[in-house]
N, C-alpha and C positions, 0 to 999 in steps of 0.2 A: 835777542838777536834780531837784526833787521835784514830783510831780504828783498829780492826783486822778482816781481811777476811780469813775465813777458807774454803778452797776449798775441798768440799766433794761430788762432783758430778760425780766422775769417776765410770766406770762400772766394774772395777776390773777384766778385762779379763785375766790377767796373774795370778791372785790369784786363779781362778777357782770357786769362789763364792764371795758374797758381803763382801769384807774385812772389811767394816765399822762395820759389825756385829761380827767381831772377838772378843771373850771374852778374856780379858787379865787376868793375875794372880790376879789382884785386883778386879776381877769380874765385871769390867766395859767394855762396848763395846769400841773398840779402838777409834772410832770417838768421843764418849762421853769423854773419858779420855783426848784426845788431846784438845778438846774444853775447858775442865776444866782447863788445863794449862794456857790458855789465859784469862779465866774468873777470875782467881785469881788476875790478874793485871789490867783488864779493864772491864767495863760493856758495852763498845762499841764493840761488837763482832757480826759479821754477818757470818752465815754459808751458803755457796752456795751448794744447793742440786739439785738433778735431778728429784724429783717427790714429790707429795703432801704427800705421806706416811712419807717420811723423814722430810718434813716440819712440819707435825703434831707431829712427834717424838720430834723435838726440841721445838715446841710450848708448849708441855706438860712440858718441863723443863724451860720454860720462857727464851728461847734463840731465838733471832731473826734469821730467816732464809729466804732465797729467793729461788724460783725454777728457775733454768736455763733450759728452755724447750729444747734448742738445744745443750745441753752439749755433746751429742754424736758426734757432728761435730768437736771435738778436745778440748784439754786442754784450749786453749785461750778463748773459748766461756764462760766457767765458770769464768775465770779470768775477762773477759770483763763485765759479768753480775755483779760480785761483785764490780768492780771498779765503775760501773754506780751507784750502791747503795751507795757507799762511797761518790761519787760526789753529789748524791741527798741529802744525809744527811749532806753535807758541811763539811766533815772531812778535817782537815788540812794535814793529812798524814794517811797512812795505812800500816799495816804489812800484807804481803801476806804469809799465812801459809798453809800447807798441812795437811789434816786430817789423813794421814797414817804415822805420825811421833810421836809415843807414847813415845819415849826415850828422847825427848827434856826436858831440865831442865828449871824450872821456872826462875832461875837466869839468864839464857841466854836470855830469852825473856825480862827480866827487863833491861839487858844491851843494847839490841837492841833498846828498847823504849827510854832509856836514850840517846843513840847516835843520835836518830832521832831529839832530841832537838837542835842539832848543825849541822846536815848534811842533805842533800837533798835525798840521797840514802844511805842506810846502808845494807851491805852484810855481814852476819856472816860467819866466816871462821873457819875451824878446820884443822890443819896441812896443811895450804895453799890451802884447798879445799873449794869451796863455798857451803853454806848450806841454810837453811831456819829457821825462817821467814826472808824475805827481806822487808825492809822498803822503802817506796816511799813518798816523799812530794807530795802534791796535784798538784803542777805544772807539774807533770808527768802523771796525770790521763788521759789527752787527748791521749797521746802516748800509754798508756796501753789499752785504749778503742779501739785503732786502730789495735790491734793484731788480728791474725786469725790463724785458723788451730791448729796444735800442737805446735805452737810457744809460748814459755813462755816469760818471761820478760828479759831473758838473753841478747837479742839484744839491749834492752834499756840500760841495765847496761853497755854493751860493748861500746855503742855509747856515753854514758855520764860518762865514767870511771873517768874523772877529778872531777866529782861531787860526787863520791862514797867514802864512808868510808868502807874500808874492815876491819871488826872488828874481830880480832883473839880471839876466845873463847876456853875455856878448856872444851868442851862439844861435844863429838862425836855424841850425839843425834841430832845435827843440820844436820847431813848427813844421818842418818839411817831412811829410809822409808821402809815400808813393801809392796813390789810389788807382791811377790809370797809367796806361803805357805812355800817354801824352805827358803825364807828370814826369816820368822817368826820362823821356826824350828831352824835356826842357831843363832837367836838373843834372843829368849825368856828367856834364862837363865840370860841374862843381864838386864832384866826388874827390875827396883828398887822395892824392897820388901816393902818399906814404902810408895808407891804411892796409 
């Protein structure tokens, strides 16, 4: 079974407030909208959060979530927490997704999931730039669980580039994350009206 890990444990220091609570034009919270993109394609979705309030939020929506108590120690901590859960659930592979990417198209996720059937690591690309979600076969879970600090999975991708499928997609949304209120102000006009 392949699943999706949505990393939603960040403190949003550059945004100025909890960006997960950002209300999008479709009246959904940004984090809920992003999770809904993945849930259209799989029921195996785990959201990594940083407190029980967010865990309760997702439980009320019947979305499995786990609390990463030490998420403030760096991005790798929430990634490690999520991969441990994927390992515990015996997933054959996982997509690593970011909760602050509401512009991502469902078809792009579908293409990454399909490519995971043939490749050990799938990295979506737009105009030769790497984006998310990134897919990893379970044979890389041990390496992912060894990450620390603010280190993401880029080092594993670079080390195993021969095993990677760099999948060019026609979706700028794989690159667009909302890190600051200025990011949102500059991008909100591009939010799809049918979402």
